[in-house]
Phi, psi and omega in degrees: 000137179290147184296329184281341183276136176213181181275082176285168180300322180294317180293322178294319179297318178295318177302312180301314183296315180294321179296315180291336176282353177092013179291149177284160180298325179295316180294320179296317179299319180294320181290322180288321182073140176081004177228156178266167175303317181295326177294321178296314180299317179298318180293319177301317180295315180294327178284346180073028179291144183293146173289165182232155174278133179290155179294161185303327183287336178271343186283126178291146178271125182236125177265134179274147173290153182307320181294324180286327182293332182278343182290140177289148179288144179270127182260130180289147181292315180251133180291124178230156178296140180283140178236125179265126180251127179276126181256142174276157178298150180296141179292152177285126178251143178294146180290147178295152183300316179257144179296145180281122180293144181274116180269320179208152180291155183297334181282342179253105180295139180284137177280130181249127180299141181302328182292338179277338182290129186232153175278171178299329181288333181264352184291131180241169185301324184271009183257150178293132183260021180290124181286141179234118177094190183270121182298345181272357181254156178293340181280356182299134180217173171248158184306304177084354178292168180296125181275159177286138180305126179088354179236155181276357187237159174286176182304311183299312183285333175295325177298324180284315186286322186246090178262141178301147183302321181296324179292319178296318180297319179296317179296321180293319180295320180294331180275355178098009178263154177242000000 
């Protein structure tokens, strides 16, 4: 960035207009000149500009599992602009030395006693770190059940988190992905 360029009122106004028009941070940086994409993102964040929904061509297609498709949608209390976040595929993790015993099938969620649910302050090394609920609410907790040695999750949540690669590939093919 050139030393003479800064966020003048005119540049901020142009940034706001381009952002509200749906321009990408890279395009805005190119139009403004002298700033990087990250500088634009940082300024947008500091200005508190609303996030935007990406256009249909940028939005990844995600197929829901049958059990997820039947769940009712959760409606937010206050209307806020929707933000689509593109997720990268989960990294491949090495399989545990011993097979994980099956406590309950993946389609049947395990009931966790309320006494096992713990806050971040009560979470210990040997406890399951599976998040439960919305992190923005005071009711947010972690599973807290006994974790498998060497893993951050209990048996039930490890089954969800660590699926064999062949199973993931089969699920993707069934959903129409290659």
